[in-house]
C-alpha positions in Angstrom: 0.0 0.3 0.0 1.3 3.4 -1.2 1.5 6.2 1.5 -0.3 9.5 0.8 1.6 12.7 0.4 0.2 13.7 3.8 1.4 10.5 5.3 5.0 11.1 4.3 4.9 14.8 5.3 3.9 13.8 8.8 6.7 11.1 9.0 9.3 13.7 7.8 8.0 16.2 10.0 8.4 13.9 12.9 11.7 12.3 11.6 13.2 16.1 11.0 12.3 17.1 14.6 13.6 13.7 16.0 16.8 14.7 14.1 17.4 18.2 15.3 17.2 16.7 19.1 19.7 14.0 18.2 22.3 16.6 16.6 21.6 19.1 19.6 22.5 15.8 22.2 25.2 14.1 20.0 26.9 16.1 17.0 29.7 18.5 17.9 28.9 21.9 16.3 31.8 23.7 14.1 33.4 20.3 13.0 34.1 21.3 9.1 37.8 21.1 9.3 38.2 18.4 6.9 36.4 20.0 4.0 39.1 22.6 3.8 41.3 19.9 2.1 42.2 20.6 -1.2 42.2 17.8 -4.0 44.5 17.6 -6.9 42.7 14.9 -8.8 38.7 14.8 -10.0 38.3 11.1 -9.1 38.4 8.7 -6.2 37.9 5.4 -5.3 36.1 3.9 -2.2 38.2 0.5 -1.6 35.5 -1.7 0.6 36.8 -4.7 2.2 34.7 -7.1 0.3 35.7 -10.6 -1.0 35.7 -9.2 -4.6 38.4 -6.8 -3.5 41.1 -9.4 -4.0 40.4 -9.8 -7.4 40.2 -6.0 -8.4 43.5 -5.6 -6.7 45.2 -8.3 -8.3 43.7 -7.7 -12.1 42.4 -4.2 -11.9 45.0 -2.3 -9.7 46.0 0.0 -12.5 42.6 1.7 -12.4 43.5 3.1 -9.3 46.6 5.4 -11.2 45.6 9.0 -10.6 42.9 8.7 -8.1 42.8 9.3 -4.7 41.7 6.2 -2.5 39.9 5.5 0.5 40.4 2.4 2.7 38.6 1.5 5.5 39.0 -1.0 8.6 41.2 -4.0 8.5 42.7 -2.7 5.1 46.2 -2.2 6.9 46.2 -6.2 7.3 46.9 -6.9 3.5 50.1 -6.2 1.6 48.3 -3.9 -0.6 48.1 -1.4 2.2 51.8 0.2 1.4 51.0 -0.4 -2.5 47.9 1.5 -2.8 49.0 4.4 -0.2 45.4 5.7 0.4 45.1 8.9 1.1 42.1 8.6 3.2 41.6 5.8 5.9 37.8 5.4 7.5 37.2 3.8 10.9 33.5 4.1 12.0 32.8 1.5 14.5 32.0 3.2 17.8 33.0 -0.4 19.4 36.1 0.9 19.1 35.6 3.4 21.9 33.6 1.2 24.3 36.1 0.5 26.5 36.0 -3.2 26.4 32.4 -3.8 26.5 32.5 -6.0 23.7 35.2 -8.7 24.0 38.6 -8.2 22.2 37.6 -4.5 21.0 40.5 -3.2 23.0 43.0 -5.3 21.6 41.9 -5.0 18.3 41.5 -1.0 18.4 45.6 -1.0 19.8 46.4 -3.5 17.0 44.7 -1.8 14.4 45.9 1.8 15.2 49.5 1.0 16.0 49.7 -0.9 12.7 48.6 2.0 10.6 50.9 4.2 12.6 53.5 1.7 12.1 53.1 1.5 8.3 51.9 4.6 6.9 55.5 6.7 5.4 52.8 8.8 3.1 50.5 11.9 3.8 47.0 10.3 5.0 44.1 11.6 6.7 42.4 9.1 9.3 38.8 9.5 9.8 36.8 8.3 13.0 33.7 9.4 14.5 33.6 12.3 17.1 33.3 10.2 19.9 36.7 9.4 19.6 37.7 13.0 20.6 37.0 12.3 24.2 39.8 9.7 24.8 43.3 10.5 24.0 45.0 7.0 24.6 43.9 5.5 21.4 46.0 8.2 19.4 49.3 7.8 21.4 51.1 5.7 18.5 49.3 7.8 15.6 50.3 11.2 16.9 54.0 10.2 17.0 53.9 9.3 13.2 53.5 13.4 11.3 52.3 11.7 8.1 48.9 11.3 9.7 46.6 13.7 10.5 43.0 13.0 12.1 39.6 14.2 11.3 36.6 13.7 13.2 32.8 12.9 12.0 29.6 13.2 13.5 27.9 10.2 12.5 24.2 11.2 14.1 21.9 9.5 11.8 20.1 12.4 10.1 16.2 11.9 8.7 13.4 13.7 7.9 12.6 16.4 4.6 15.4 16.0 2.1 16.4 19.6 2.0 16.8 19.5 5.8 18.9 16.1 5.7 21.1 17.8 2.8 22.0 20.7 5.1 22.9 18.9 8.0 25.0 16.6 5.8 26.7 19.9 4.2 27.3 21.3 7.3 28.8 17.6 8.7 26.1 17.6 11.4 25.5 13.9 10.5 25.0 11.4 7.7 22.3 8.9 6.2 22.5 6.2 8.8 25.7 4.8 9.4 25.0 0.8 9.4 28.2 0.3 7.3 31.6 2.3 6.8 30.7 2.7 3.2 28.1 5.3 4.0 30.8 7.6 5.6 33.4 7.1 2.8 30.7 8.1 0.1 29.5 11.0 2.3 33.0 12.5 2.7 34.1 11.9 -0.8 31.0 14.1 -2.0 32.0 16.5 0.6 35.2 16.5 -0.8 34.1 17.7 -4.4 35.4 14.7 -6.3 33.5 14.7 -9.4 33.3 10.7 -9.9 33.5 8.3 -7.1 34.2 4.8 -7.9 33.1 1.9 -5.5 35.1 -1.3 -5.3 35.1 -4.4 -3.0 31.5 -3.2 -2.2 30.1 -7.0 -2.4 27.4 -6.4 0.7 26.3 -10.1 -0.1 25.4 -10.6 3.5 22.0 -12.3 2.3 23.9 -15.4 1.2 26.0 -16.2 4.3 23.4 -15.4 7.1 21.5 -18.6 9.2 19.6 -19.0 12.3 21.1 -21.6 15.0 19.0 -24.1 16.7 19.3 -22.0 20.0 17.6 -19.1 17.7 20.7 -16.9 18.0 21.4 -15.1 14.2 25.0 -16.0 12.9 26.2 -14.2 10.0 30.1 -14.9 8.1 31.3 -11.5 7.2 33.6 -12.3 4.6 36.5 -9.9 3.7 39.3 -9.7 1.0 41.8 -10.7 3.3 40.3 -13.6 5.5 37.4 -14.7 2.8 38.5 -18.5 3.6 39.1 -18.5 7.3 35.9 -15.9 8.2 33.8 -17.7 11.0 30.1 -17.2 11.4 29.3 -14.7 14.4 26.6 -13.1 16.1 26.0 -9.4 15.6 25.5 -6.9 18.5 23.2 -3.9 19.3 25.6 -0.8 19.0 27.9 -1.0 21.7 26.2 -3.4 24.0 26.5 -6.9 24.7 22.8 -7.6 23.5 22.5 -9.9 20.6 20.8 -8.8 17.5 17.8 -11.4 16.6 17.0 -11.7 12.6 14.5 -9.0 12.4 17.2 -6.7 14.0 20.0 -7.9 11.5 17.8 -7.4 8.7 16.7 -3.7 9.8 20.3 -3.0 9.7 20.6 -4.0 6.0 17.7 -2.1 5.0 19.1 0.9 6.8 22.4 0.5 4.9 20.9 -0.2 1.5 18.4 2.9 2.0 21.4 5.3 2.9 23.0 4.4 -0.5 20.1 6.1 -2.2 19.6 9.0 0.0 23.5 9.5 -0.6 22.9 9.0 -4.3 20.6 11.8 -4.2 22.7 13.9 -2.3 25.7 13.6 -4.9 23.5 14.3 -7.9 22.5 17.5 -6.2 26.4 18.3 -5.5 27.0 17.2 -9.3 28.8 14.1 -8.3 28.7 10.8 -9.8 28.8 7.7 -7.8 30.0 4.6 -9.8 30.1 1.3 -8.5 32.6 -1.1 -10.2 32.0 -4.0 -7.8 31.2 -7.4 -9.8 28.5 -9.1 -8.0 27.6 -6.3 -5.4 24.0 -6.5 -3.9 24.1 -2.7 -3.7 21.3 -1.4 -6.6 21.4 2.3 -5.7 24.6 3.6 -7.8 25.3 3.9 -11.3 27.4 0.4 -12.3 30.2 -0.1 -14.7 32.5 -2.8 -15.6 36.2 -2.4 -15.5 
């Protein structure tokens, strides 16, 4: 059943009001520093960590030539980290700053930032959520590497009227629901005014790798290009808590991710930016597709 214009207006009105409240509570103002970055090139490529990225980097790495690149999460584990030399690195998960509420978070965080600090010998900008600004300990090794600069992102979910949402995006007060690090990467690439933004390694084929065990716990095998053969099925948690997601919550998370890409594609068009998905077999249907 299609919603009437009145229903859509009321929903957007309520969502806009709730977003204003969330921004006042959770966002930090005057956080537009990274937009002063000047780009020499007109194109960039976002390297997701999906299984297909392995083949892409092996067979099509020349496509990265003359393009600025974004890397995410555990890309540092790959031998290609020091080959690609990404200009931007994005880590979005707030679990990195939950002080051990979820097992292995603290050790995983130390390993990630220490290795990024140790391996990076070129100029690189590291984007992290604004929540990270409260804690200085995680920056200890990074601050010793003068090649790395750190910028903060407001990851407050912005919803409501389109014009209002786009205004908030532009002012870096928030972004579409950031249930995947790719959301933050795409938004940043638009704000940085690249004309063409290519997306590789964004398989998003989770529906093939999800199952419900006999105890009703939901397991997902999140495969990445650096661990596809060794990836294990694990439960998903609700935000920074120890509560496990049920199937409805897991699927809802996926819905929010895919919907965020439609919102970002509209935002890109508004800013004369073209998002092009070059990931073979990608489940993302919001962006223009192109084979390399």
